[in-house]
mmCIF file of the N, C-alpha and C atoms, coordinates in Angstrom:
data_MODEL
# 
_entry.id   MODEL 
# 
loop_
_atom_site.group_PDB 
_atom_site.id 
_atom_site.type_symbol 
_atom_site.label_atom_id 
_atom_site.label_alt_id 
_atom_site.label_comp_id 
_atom_site.label_asym_id 
_atom_site.label_entity_id 
_atom_site.label_seq_id 
_atom_site.pdbx_PDB_ins_code 
_atom_site.Cartn_x 
_atom_site.Cartn_y 
_atom_site.Cartn_z 
_atom_site.occupancy 
_atom_site.B_iso_or_equiv 
_atom_site.pdbx_formal_charge 
_atom_site.auth_seq_id 
_atom_site.auth_comp_id 
_atom_site.auth_asym_id 
_atom_site.auth_atom_id 
_atom_site.pdbx_PDB_model_num 
ATOM 1   N N  . MET A 1 1  ? 0.831   -1.572 0.056  1.00 0.00 ? 1  MET A N  1 
ATOM 2   C CA . MET A 1 1  ? -0.428  0.036  0.033  1.00 0.00 ? 1  MET A CA 1 
ATOM 3   C C  . MET A 1 1  ? 0.908   1.173  -0.118 1.00 0.00 ? 1  MET A C  1 
ATOM 4   N N  . THR A 1 2  ? 0.496   2.060  -0.770 1.00 0.00 ? 2  THR A N  1 
ATOM 5   C CA . THR A 1 2  ? 1.225   3.337  -1.124 1.00 0.00 ? 2  THR A CA 1 
ATOM 6   C C  . THR A 1 2  ? 0.947   4.549  0.131  1.00 0.00 ? 2  THR A C  1 
ATOM 7   N N  . GLY A 1 3  ? 1.784   5.204  0.352  1.00 0.00 ? 3  GLY A N  1 
ATOM 8   C CA . GLY A 1 3  ? 1.600   6.340  1.368  1.00 0.00 ? 3  GLY A CA 1 
ATOM 9   C C  . GLY A 1 3  ? 0.604   7.118  0.710  1.00 0.00 ? 3  GLY A C  1 
ATOM 10  N N  . TYR A 1 4  ? -0.419  7.419  -0.416 1.00 0.00 ? 4  TYR A N  1 
ATOM 11  C CA . TYR A 1 4  ? -1.106  7.750  -0.618 1.00 0.00 ? 4  TYR A CA 1 
ATOM 12  C C  . TYR A 1 4  ? -2.354  6.503  -0.350 1.00 0.00 ? 4  TYR A C  1 
ATOM 13  N N  . GLU A 1 5  ? -2.202  5.440  -1.023 1.00 0.00 ? 5  GLU A N  1 
ATOM 14  C CA . GLU A 1 5  ? -3.341  4.872  -0.749 1.00 0.00 ? 5  GLU A CA 1 
ATOM 15  C C  . GLU A 1 5  ? -3.534  4.674  1.257  1.00 0.00 ? 5  GLU A C  1 
ATOM 16  N N  . TRP A 1 6  ? -2.398  4.560  1.916  1.00 0.00 ? 6  TRP A N  1 
ATOM 17  C CA . TRP A 1 6  ? -3.180  4.542  2.983  1.00 0.00 ? 6  TRP A CA 1 
ATOM 18  C C  . TRP A 1 6  ? -3.815  5.714  3.850  1.00 0.00 ? 6  TRP A C  1 
ATOM 19  N N  . LEU A 1 7  ? -3.306  6.701  4.074  1.00 0.00 ? 7  LEU A N  1 
ATOM 20  C CA . LEU A 1 7  ? -4.031  7.806  3.247  1.00 0.00 ? 7  LEU A CA 1 
ATOM 21  C C  . LEU A 1 7  ? -5.476  8.068  3.757  1.00 0.00 ? 7  LEU A C  1 
ATOM 22  N N  . ASP A 1 8  ? -5.933  7.360  2.225  1.00 0.00 ? 8  ASP A N  1 
ATOM 23  C CA . ASP A 1 8  ? -7.099  7.449  2.029  1.00 0.00 ? 8  ASP A CA 1 
ATOM 24  C C  . ASP A 1 8  ? -7.638  6.661  2.559  1.00 0.00 ? 8  ASP A C  1 
ATOM 25  N N  . ALA A 1 9  ? -7.745  5.446  2.644  1.00 0.00 ? 9  ALA A N  1 
ATOM 26  C CA . ALA A 1 9  ? -8.131  4.421  3.483  1.00 0.00 ? 9  ALA A CA 1 
ATOM 27  C C  . ALA A 1 9  ? -8.163  5.013  5.039  1.00 0.00 ? 9  ALA A C  1 
ATOM 28  N N  . PHE A 1 10 ? -6.801  5.647  5.484  1.00 0.00 ? 10 PHE A N  1 
ATOM 29  C CA . PHE A 1 10 ? -7.554  6.166  7.061  1.00 0.00 ? 10 PHE A CA 1 
ATOM 30  C C  . PHE A 1 10 ? -8.251  6.902  6.807  1.00 0.00 ? 10 PHE A C  1 
ATOM 31  N N  . ALA A 1 11 ? -8.805  7.822  6.189  1.00 0.00 ? 11 ALA A N  1 
ATOM 32  C CA . ALA A 1 11 ? -9.925  9.206  5.797  1.00 0.00 ? 11 ALA A CA 1 
ATOM 33  C C  . ALA A 1 11 ? -10.668 8.460  6.312  1.00 0.00 ? 11 ALA A C  1 
ATOM 34  N N  . ASP A 1 12 ? -11.171 7.583  4.867  1.00 0.00 ? 12 ASP A N  1 
ATOM 35  C CA . ASP A 1 12 ? -12.455 6.676  5.285  1.00 0.00 ? 12 ASP A CA 1 
ATOM 36  C C  . ASP A 1 12 ? -12.919 6.350  6.225  1.00 0.00 ? 12 ASP A C  1 
ATOM 37  N N  . HIS A 1 13 ? -11.518 5.793  7.427  1.00 0.00 ? 13 HIS A N  1 
ATOM 38  C CA . HIS A 1 13 ? -12.115 4.610  8.428  1.00 0.00 ? 13 HIS A CA 1 
ATOM 39  C C  . HIS A 1 13 ? -12.631 5.698  8.925  1.00 0.00 ? 13 HIS A C  1 
ATOM 40  N N  . LEU A 1 14 ? -11.786 6.758  9.198  1.00 0.00 ? 14 LEU A N  1 
ATOM 41  C CA . LEU A 1 14 ? -12.231 8.067  10.144 1.00 0.00 ? 14 LEU A CA 1 
ATOM 42  C C  . LEU A 1 14 ? -13.623 9.039  9.907  1.00 0.00 ? 14 LEU A C  1 
ATOM 43  N N  . GLY A 1 15 ? -14.053 8.470  8.509  1.00 0.00 ? 15 GLY A N  1 
ATOM 44  C CA . GLY A 1 15 ? -15.354 9.757  7.900  1.00 0.00 ? 15 GLY A CA 1 
ATOM 45  C C  . GLY A 1 15 ? -15.210 10.174 7.568  1.00 0.00 ? 15 GLY A C  1 
ATOM 46  N N  . ILE A 1 16 ? -13.769 10.963 7.139  1.00 0.00 ? 16 ILE A N  1 
ATOM 47  C CA . ILE A 1 16 ? -13.977 12.418 6.754  1.00 0.00 ? 16 ILE A CA 1 
ATOM 48  C C  . ILE A 1 16 ? -13.401 12.597 5.090  1.00 0.00 ? 16 ILE A C  1 
ATOM 49  N N  . GLU A 1 17 ? -13.464 13.957 4.755  1.00 0.00 ? 17 GLU A N  1 
ATOM 50  C CA . GLU A 1 17 ? -12.894 13.865 3.193  1.00 0.00 ? 17 GLU A CA 1 
ATOM 51  C C  . GLU A 1 17 ? -11.556 13.486 2.940  1.00 0.00 ? 17 GLU A C  1 
ATOM 52  N N  . ARG A 1 18 ? -11.199 12.559 2.107  1.00 0.00 ? 18 ARG A N  1 
ATOM 53  C CA . ARG A 1 18 ? -9.788  12.356 1.450  1.00 0.00 ? 18 ARG A CA 1 
ATOM 54  C C  . ARG A 1 18 ? -8.784  13.750 1.638  1.00 0.00 ? 18 ARG A C  1 
ATOM 55  N N  . PRO A 1 19 ? -7.638  13.640 1.888  1.00 0.00 ? 19 PRO A N  1 
ATOM 56  C CA . PRO A 1 19 ? -7.141  14.760 1.807  1.00 0.00 ? 19 PRO A CA 1 
ATOM 57  C C  . PRO A 1 19 ? -6.748  15.410 -0.200 1.00 0.00 ? 19 PRO A C  1 
ATOM 58  N N  . GLU A 1 20 ? -6.924  15.849 -0.374 1.00 0.00 ? 20 GLU A N  1 
ATOM 59  C CA . GLU A 1 20 ? -6.450  16.510 -1.965 1.00 0.00 ? 20 GLU A CA 1 
ATOM 60  C C  . GLU A 1 20 ? -4.346  16.224 -2.301 1.00 0.00 ? 20 GLU A C  1 
ATOM 61  N N  . PRO A 1 21 ? -3.914  15.896 -3.485 1.00 0.00 ? 21 PRO A N  1 
ATOM 62  C CA . PRO A 1 21 ? -2.738  15.919 -2.982 1.00 0.00 ? 21 PRO A CA 1 
ATOM 63  C C  . PRO A 1 21 ? -2.128  17.486 -2.519 1.00 0.00 ? 21 PRO A C  1 
ATOM 64  N N  . ALA A 1 22 ? -2.814  18.684 -3.180 1.00 0.00 ? 22 ALA A N  1 
ATOM 65  C CA . ALA A 1 22 ? -2.284  19.389 -3.218 1.00 0.00 ? 22 ALA A CA 1 
ATOM 66  C C  . ALA A 1 22 ? -2.078  19.876 -1.596 1.00 0.00 ? 22 ALA A C  1 
ATOM 67  N N  . GLU A 1 23 ? -2.757  19.136 -0.838 1.00 0.00 ? 23 GLU A N  1 
ATOM 68  C CA . GLU A 1 23 ? -2.974  19.505 0.413  1.00 0.00 ? 23 GLU A CA 1 
ATOM 69  C C  . GLU A 1 23 ? -2.206  18.810 1.250  1.00 0.00 ? 23 GLU A C  1 
ATOM 70  N N  . ILE A 1 24 ? -2.046  17.374 0.762  1.00 0.00 ? 24 ILE A N  1 
ATOM 71  C CA . ILE A 1 24 ? -0.728  16.720 2.074  1.00 0.00 ? 24 ILE A CA 1 
ATOM 72  C C  . ILE A 1 24 ? 0.473   17.316 1.146  1.00 0.00 ? 24 ILE A C  1 
ATOM 73  N N  . GLU A 1 25 ? 0.936   18.093 -0.060 1.00 0.00 ? 25 GLU A N  1 
ATOM 74  C CA . GLU A 1 25 ? 2.274   18.472 -0.833 1.00 0.00 ? 25 GLU A CA 1 
ATOM 75  C C  . GLU A 1 25 ? 2.548   19.517 0.932  1.00 0.00 ? 25 GLU A C  1 
ATOM 76  N N  . THR A 1 26 ? 1.775   20.529 0.798  1.00 0.00 ? 26 THR A N  1 
ATOM 77  C CA . THR A 1 26 ? 1.198   21.160 1.688  1.00 0.00 ? 26 THR A CA 1 
ATOM 78  C C  . THR A 1 26 ? 1.707   21.418 3.065  1.00 0.00 ? 26 THR A C  1 
ATOM 79  N N  . LEU A 1 27 ? 0.821   20.077 3.414  1.00 0.00 ? 27 LEU A N  1 
ATOM 80  C CA . LEU A 1 27 ? 1.064   19.540 5.028  1.00 0.00 ? 27 LEU A CA 1 
ATOM 81  C C  . LEU A 1 27 ? 2.421   18.839 5.005  1.00 0.00 ? 27 LEU A C  1 
ATOM 82  N N  . LEU A 1 28 ? 3.093   18.286 3.826  1.00 0.00 ? 28 LEU A N  1 
ATOM 83  C CA . LEU A 1 28 ? 5.132   18.264 3.515  1.00 0.00 ? 28 LEU A CA 1 
ATOM 84  C C  . LEU A 1 28 ? 6.112   19.125 3.887  1.00 0.00 ? 28 LEU A C  1 
ATOM 85  N N  . ASP A 1 29 ? 5.281   20.234 3.517  1.00 0.00 ? 29 ASP A N  1 
ATOM 86  C CA . ASP A 1 29 ? 6.647   21.413 3.113  1.00 0.00 ? 29 ASP A CA 1 
ATOM 87  C C  . ASP A 1 29 ? 6.086   22.118 5.253  1.00 0.00 ? 29 ASP A C  1 
ATOM 88  N N  . LEU A 1 30 ? 4.905   22.289 5.354  1.00 0.00 ? 30 LEU A N  1 
ATOM 89  C CA . LEU A 1 30 ? 4.895   22.311 6.930  1.00 0.00 ? 30 LEU A CA 1 
ATOM 90  C C  . LEU A 1 30 ? 5.754   21.287 7.724  1.00 0.00 ? 30 LEU A C  1 
ATOM 91  N N  . ALA A 1 31 ? 5.701   20.376 7.891  1.00 0.00 ? 31 ALA A N  1 
ATOM 92  C CA . ALA A 1 31 ? 6.428   19.588 8.698  1.00 0.00 ? 31 ALA A CA 1 
ATOM 93  C C  . ALA A 1 31 ? 7.698   19.836 7.872  1.00 0.00 ? 31 ALA A C  1 
ATOM 94  N N  . GLY A 1 32 ? 8.191   20.127 7.111  1.00 0.00 ? 32 GLY A N  1 
ATOM 95  C CA . GLY A 1 32 ? 9.338   19.988 7.047  1.00 0.00 ? 32 GLY A CA 1 
ATOM 96  C C  . GLY A 1 32 ? 10.115  21.635 7.650  1.00 0.00 ? 32 GLY A C  1 
ATOM 97  N N  . VAL A 1 33 ? 9.144   22.574 7.429  1.00 0.00 ? 33 VAL A N  1 
ATOM 98  C CA . VAL A 1 33 ? 9.762   24.102 7.534  1.00 0.00 ? 33 VAL A CA 1 
ATOM 99  C C  . VAL A 1 33 ? 9.899   24.020 9.909  1.00 0.00 ? 33 VAL A C  1 
ATOM 100 N N  . ALA A 1 34 ? 8.978   23.286 10.263 1.00 0.00 ? 34 ALA A N  1 
ATOM 101 C CA . ALA A 1 34 ? 8.825   22.552 11.692 1.00 0.00 ? 34 ALA A CA 1 
ATOM 102 C C  . ALA A 1 34 ? 10.436  21.588 11.878 1.00 0.00 ? 34 ALA A C  1 
ATOM 103 N N  . ALA A 1 35 ? 10.486  20.734 10.823 1.00 0.00 ? 35 ALA A N  1 
ATOM 104 C CA . ALA A 1 35 ? 11.802  19.967 11.496 1.00 0.00 ? 35 ALA A CA 1 
ATOM 105 C C  . ALA A 1 35 ? 12.422  20.625 11.521 1.00 0.00 ? 35 ALA A C  1 
ATOM 106 N N  . HIS A 1 36 ? 12.870  21.497 10.107 1.00 0.00 ? 36 HIS A N  1 
ATOM 107 C CA . HIS A 1 36 ? 14.392  22.114 10.015 1.00 0.00 ? 36 HIS A CA 1 
ATOM 108 C C  . HIS A 1 36 ? 14.629  22.976 10.934 1.00 0.00 ? 36 HIS A C  1 
ATOM 109 N N  . ASN A 1 37 ? 13.681  23.564 11.334 1.00 0.00 ? 37 ASN A N  1 
ATOM 110 C CA . ASN A 1 37 ? 13.780  25.267 12.101 1.00 0.00 ? 37 ASN A CA 1 
ATOM 111 C C  . ASN A 1 37 ? 13.518  24.368 13.466 1.00 0.00 ? 37 ASN A C  1 
ATOM 112 N N  . SER A 1 38 ? 13.368  22.991 14.188 1.00 0.00 ? 38 SER A N  1 
ATOM 113 C CA . SER A 1 38 ? 13.378  22.838 15.600 1.00 0.00 ? 38 SER A CA 1 
ATOM 114 C C  . SER A 1 38 ? 13.876  21.068 15.415 1.00 0.00 ? 38 SER A C  1 
ATOM 115 N N  . GLU A 1 39 ? 12.844  20.447 16.090 1.00 0.00 ? 39 GLU A N  1 
ATOM 116 C CA . GLU A 1 39 ? 13.626  18.943 16.238 1.00 0.00 ? 39 GLU A CA 1 
ATOM 117 C C  . GLU A 1 39 ? 12.881  18.379 16.262 1.00 0.00 ? 39 GLU A C  1 
ATOM 118 N N  . ARG A 1 40 ? 12.810  17.497 15.297 1.00 0.00 ? 40 ARG A N  1 
ATOM 119 C CA . ARG A 1 40 ? 11.702  16.078 14.442 1.00 0.00 ? 40 ARG A CA 1 
ATOM 120 C C  . ARG A 1 40 ? 10.599  16.510 15.158 1.00 0.00 ? 40 ARG A C  1 
ATOM 121 N N  . ILE A 1 41 ? 10.322  16.021 16.707 1.00 0.00 ? 41 ILE A N  1 
ATOM 122 C CA . ILE A 1 41 ? 8.666   16.597 17.104 1.00 0.00 ? 41 ILE A CA 1 
ATOM 123 C C  . ILE A 1 41 ? 8.345   17.048 16.387 1.00 0.00 ? 41 ILE A C  1 
ATOM 124 N N  . ALA A 1 42 ? 8.558   17.939 15.879 1.00 0.00 ? 42 ALA A N  1 
ATOM 125 C CA . ALA A 1 42 ? 7.634   19.458 16.049 1.00 0.00 ? 42 ALA A CA 1 
ATOM 126 C C  . ALA A 1 42 ? 6.970   18.996 14.781 1.00 0.00 ? 42 ALA A C  1 
ATOM 127 N N  . ALA A 1 43 ? 7.481   18.163 13.397 1.00 0.00 ? 43 ALA A N  1 
ATOM 128 C CA . ALA A 1 43 ? 6.750   18.075 12.161 1.00 0.00 ? 43 ALA A CA 1 
ATOM 129 C C  . ALA A 1 43 ? 5.285   17.273 12.347 1.00 0.00 ? 43 ALA A C  1 
ATOM 130 N N  . PRO A 1 44 ? 5.325   16.387 13.225 1.00 0.00 ? 44 PRO A N  1 
ATOM 131 C CA . PRO A 1 44 ? 3.886   15.334 12.658 1.00 0.00 ? 44 PRO A CA 1 
ATOM 132 C C  . PRO A 1 44 ? 2.946   16.615 14.087 1.00 0.00 ? 44 PRO A C  1 
ATOM 133 N N  . ILE A 1 45 ? 3.489   17.098 15.064 1.00 0.00 ? 45 ILE A N  1 
ATOM 134 C CA . ILE A 1 45 ? 2.766   18.175 16.023 1.00 0.00 ? 45 ILE A CA 1 
ATOM 135 C C  . ILE A 1 45 ? 2.087   19.222 15.249 1.00 0.00 ? 45 ILE A C  1 
ATOM 136 N N  . ALA A 1 46 ? 3.154   19.309 14.939 1.00 0.00 ? 46 ALA A N  1 
ATOM 137 C CA . ALA A 1 46 ? 2.962   20.861 13.622 1.00 0.00 ? 46 ALA A CA 1 
ATOM 138 C C  . ALA A 1 46 ? 1.735   20.591 12.515 1.00 0.00 ? 46 ALA A C  1 
ATOM 139 N N  . CYS A 1 47 ? 1.369   19.620 12.170 1.00 0.00 ? 47 CYS A N  1 
ATOM 140 C CA . CYS A 1 47 ? 0.533   19.263 11.171 1.00 0.00 ? 47 CYS A CA 1 
ATOM 141 C C  . CYS A 1 47 ? -0.959  18.796 12.387 1.00 0.00 ? 47 CYS A C  1 
ATOM 142 N N  . TRP A 1 48 ? -0.638  17.855 13.306 1.00 0.00 ? 48 TRP A N  1 
ATOM 143 C CA . TRP A 1 48 ? -1.922  17.952 14.228 1.00 0.00 ? 48 TRP A CA 1 
ATOM 144 C C  . TRP A 1 48 ? -2.031  19.309 14.944 1.00 0.00 ? 48 TRP A C  1 
ATOM 145 N N  . LEU A 1 49 ? -1.471  20.738 15.076 1.00 0.00 ? 49 LEU A N  1 
ATOM 146 C CA . LEU A 1 49 ? -2.013  21.479 15.501 1.00 0.00 ? 49 LEU A CA 1 
ATOM 147 C C  . LEU A 1 49 ? -2.662  22.369 14.089 1.00 0.00 ? 49 LEU A C  1 
ATOM 148 N N  . VAL A 1 50 ? -2.378  21.997 12.923 1.00 0.00 ? 50 VAL A N  1 
ATOM 149 C CA . VAL A 1 50 ? -3.067  22.967 12.027 1.00 0.00 ? 50 VAL A CA 1 
ATOM 150 C C  . VAL A 1 50 ? -4.994  22.154 12.113 1.00 0.00 ? 50 VAL A C  1 
ATOM 151 N N  . GLY A 1 51 ? -4.753  20.755 12.150 1.00 0.00 ? 51 GLY A N  1 
ATOM 152 C CA . GLY A 1 51 ? -6.119  20.140 12.455 1.00 0.00 ? 51 GLY A CA 1 
ATOM 153 C C  . GLY A 1 51 ? -6.664  20.385 13.247 1.00 0.00 ? 51 GLY A C  1 
ATOM 154 N N  . ARG A 1 52 ? -6.123  20.630 14.665 1.00 0.00 ? 52 ARG A N  1 
ATOM 155 C CA . ARG A 1 52 ? -7.074  21.320 15.767 1.00 0.00 ? 52 ARG A CA 1 
ATOM 156 C C  . ARG A 1 52 ? -7.324  22.521 15.718 1.00 0.00 ? 52 ARG A C  1 
ATOM 157 N N  . ALA A 1 53 ? -6.498  23.325 15.136 1.00 0.00 ? 53 ALA A N  1 
ATOM 158 C CA . ALA A 1 53 ? -6.868  24.826 14.826 1.00 0.00 ? 53 ALA A CA 1 
ATOM 159 C C  . ALA A 1 53 ? -7.980  24.525 14.019 1.00 0.00 ? 53 ALA A C  1 
ATOM 160 N N  . GLY A 1 54 ? -8.277  24.181 13.042 1.00 0.00 ? 54 GLY A N  1 
ATOM 161 C CA . GLY A 1 54 ? -9.318  23.915 11.953 1.00 0.00 ? 54 GLY A CA 1 
ATOM 162 C C  . GLY A 1 54 ? -8.744  24.978 10.681 1.00 0.00 ? 54 GLY A C  1 
ATOM 163 N N  . LEU A 1 55 ? -7.293  25.639 10.736 1.00 0.00 ? 55 LEU A N  1 
ATOM 164 C CA . LEU A 1 55 ? -6.669  26.068 10.002 1.00 0.00 ? 55 LEU A CA 1 
ATOM 165 C C  . LEU A 1 55 ? -6.671  25.836 8.592  1.00 0.00 ? 55 LEU A C  1 
ATOM 166 N N  . ASP A 1 56 ? -6.480  26.247 7.519  1.00 0.00 ? 56 ASP A N  1 
ATOM 167 C CA . ASP A 1 56 ? -6.253  26.023 6.135  1.00 0.00 ? 56 ASP A CA 1 
ATOM 168 C C  . ASP A 1 56 ? -4.612  25.696 6.208  1.00 0.00 ? 56 ASP A C  1 
ATOM 169 N N  . PRO A 1 57 ? -4.318  24.552 5.256  1.00 0.00 ? 57 PRO A N  1 
ATOM 170 C CA . PRO A 1 57 ? -2.595  24.116 5.716  1.00 0.00 ? 57 PRO A CA 1 
ATOM 171 C C  . PRO A 1 57 ? -1.901  25.130 4.733  1.00 0.00 ? 57 PRO A C  1 
ATOM 172 N N  . GLU A 1 58 ? -2.438  25.436 3.898  1.00 0.00 ? 58 GLU A N  1 
ATOM 173 C CA . GLU A 1 58 ? -1.689  27.079 3.039  1.00 0.00 ? 58 GLU A CA 1 
ATOM 174 C C  . GLU A 1 58 ? -1.472  27.943 3.893  1.00 0.00 ? 58 GLU A C  1 
ATOM 175 N N  . ASP A 1 59 ? -2.346  28.461 4.548  1.00 0.00 ? 59 ASP A N  1 
ATOM 176 C CA . ASP A 1 59 ? -2.143  29.619 5.576  1.00 0.00 ? 59 ASP A CA 1 
ATOM 177 C C  . ASP A 1 59 ? -1.480  29.437 6.769  1.00 0.00 ? 59 ASP A C  1 
ATOM 178 N N  . ALA A 1 60 ? -1.770  27.626 6.986  1.00 0.00 ? 60 ALA A N  1 
ATOM 179 C CA . ALA A 1 60 ? -0.800  27.563 8.424  1.00 0.00 ? 60 ALA A CA 1 
ATOM 180 C C  . ALA A 1 60 ? 0.492   27.338 7.835  1.00 0.00 ? 60 ALA A C  1 
ATOM 181 N N  . LEU A 1 61 ? 0.896   26.857 6.536  1.00 0.00 ? 61 LEU A N  1 
ATOM 182 C CA . LEU A 1 61 ? 2.407   26.796 5.970  1.00 0.00 ? 61 LEU A CA 1 
ATOM 183 C C  . LEU A 1 61 ? 3.046   28.381 6.053  1.00 0.00 ? 61 LEU A C  1 
ATOM 184 N N  . ASN A 1 62 ? 2.197   29.616 5.428  1.00 0.00 ? 62 ASN A N  1 
ATOM 185 C CA . ASN A 1 62 ? 2.731   30.661 5.790  1.00 0.00 ? 62 ASN A CA 1 
ATOM 186 C C  . ASN A 1 62 ? 2.919   31.487 7.239  1.00 0.00 ? 62 ASN A C  1 
ATOM 187 N N  . GLN A 1 63 ? 2.533   31.083 8.004  1.00 0.00 ? 63 GLN A N  1 
ATOM 188 C CA . GLN A 1 63 ? 2.322   31.003 9.205  1.00 0.00 ? 63 GLN A CA 1 
ATOM 189 C C  . GLN A 1 63 ? 3.723   30.678 9.704  1.00 0.00 ? 63 GLN A C  1 
ATOM 190 N N  . ALA A 1 64 ? 4.147   29.558 9.911  1.00 0.00 ? 64 ALA A N  1 
ATOM 191 C CA . ALA A 1 64 ? 5.108   28.647 10.225 1.00 0.00 ? 64 ALA A CA 1 
ATOM 192 C C  . ALA A 1 64 ? 6.773   29.263 9.594  1.00 0.00 ? 64 ALA A C  1 
ATOM 193 N N  . ARG A 1 65 ? 6.367   29.868 8.446  1.00 0.00 ? 65 ARG A N  1 
ATOM 194 C CA . ARG A 1 65 ? 7.545   30.706 7.232  1.00 0.00 ? 65 ARG A CA 1 
ATOM 195 C C  . ARG A 1 65 ? 7.778   31.500 7.856  1.00 0.00 ? 65 ARG A C  1 
ATOM 196 N N  . ASP A 1 66 ? 6.325   32.739 8.786  1.00 0.00 ? 66 ASP A N  1 
ATOM 197 C CA . ASP A 1 66 ? 6.246   34.100 9.522  1.00 0.00 ? 66 ASP A CA 1 
ATOM 198 C C  . ASP A 1 66 ? 7.311   33.785 10.681 1.00 0.00 ? 66 ASP A C  1 
ATOM 199 N N  . LEU A 1 67 ? 7.173   32.691 11.036 1.00 0.00 ? 67 LEU A N  1 
ATOM 200 C CA . LEU A 1 67 ? 8.105   32.570 12.430 1.00 0.00 ? 67 LEU A CA 1 
ATOM 201 C C  . LEU A 1 67 ? 9.206   31.986 12.126 1.00 0.00 ? 67 LEU A C  1 
ATOM 202 N N  . ARG A 1 68 ? 9.700   31.109 11.251 1.00 0.00 ? 68 ARG A N  1 
ATOM 203 C CA . ARG A 1 68 ? 10.704  30.893 10.844 1.00 0.00 ? 68 ARG A CA 1 
ATOM 204 C C  . ARG A 1 68 ? 11.433  32.475 10.718 1.00 0.00 ? 68 ARG A C  1 
ATOM 205 N N  . GLY A 1 69 ? 10.553  33.056 9.344  1.00 0.00 ? 69 GLY A N  1 
ATOM 206 C CA . GLY A 1 69 ? 11.623  34.411 9.494  1.00 0.00 ? 69 GLY A CA 1 
ATOM 207 C C  . GLY A 1 69 ? 11.477  35.326 11.120 1.00 0.00 ? 69 GLY A C  1 
ATOM 208 N N  . ALA A 1 70 ? 10.897  35.205 11.718 1.00 0.00 ? 70 ALA A N  1 
ATOM 209 C CA . ALA A 1 70 ? 10.994  36.263 13.311 1.00 0.00 ? 70 ALA A CA 1 
ATOM 210 C C  . ALA A 1 70 ? 11.706  35.407 14.401 1.00 0.00 ? 70 ALA A C  1 
ATOM 211 N N  . GLY A 1 71 ? 12.588  34.308 14.000 1.00 0.00 ? 71 GLY A N  1 
ATOM 212 C CA . GLY A 1 71 ? 13.493  33.954 14.684 1.00 0.00 ? 71 GLY A CA 1 
ATOM 213 C C  . GLY A 1 71 ? 12.672  32.690 15.291 1.00 0.00 ? 71 GLY A C  1 
ATOM 214 N N  . GLY A 1 72 ? 11.699  32.340 15.074 1.00 0.00 ? 72 GLY A N  1 
ATOM 215 C CA . GLY A 1 72 ? 11.108  31.008 15.548 1.00 0.00 ? 72 GLY A CA 1 
ATOM 216 C C  . GLY A 1 72 ? 11.574  29.901 15.589 1.00 0.00 ? 72 GLY A C  1 
# 
């Protein structure tokens, strides 16, 4: 099973919409920003925070980049 297939199956299991490929790529970019500016633990938890806050992944990525630029 590929990563995309697993994500589709997990979304179906949770009863939620499957993520669009662009959303997945944006979340991976967010995870990269978090991991490269902190410790590895920040990557998955940053993505969880986006979901918890109900943010658009693209908006969250921009905010993470802003935080990085501010020394965060």
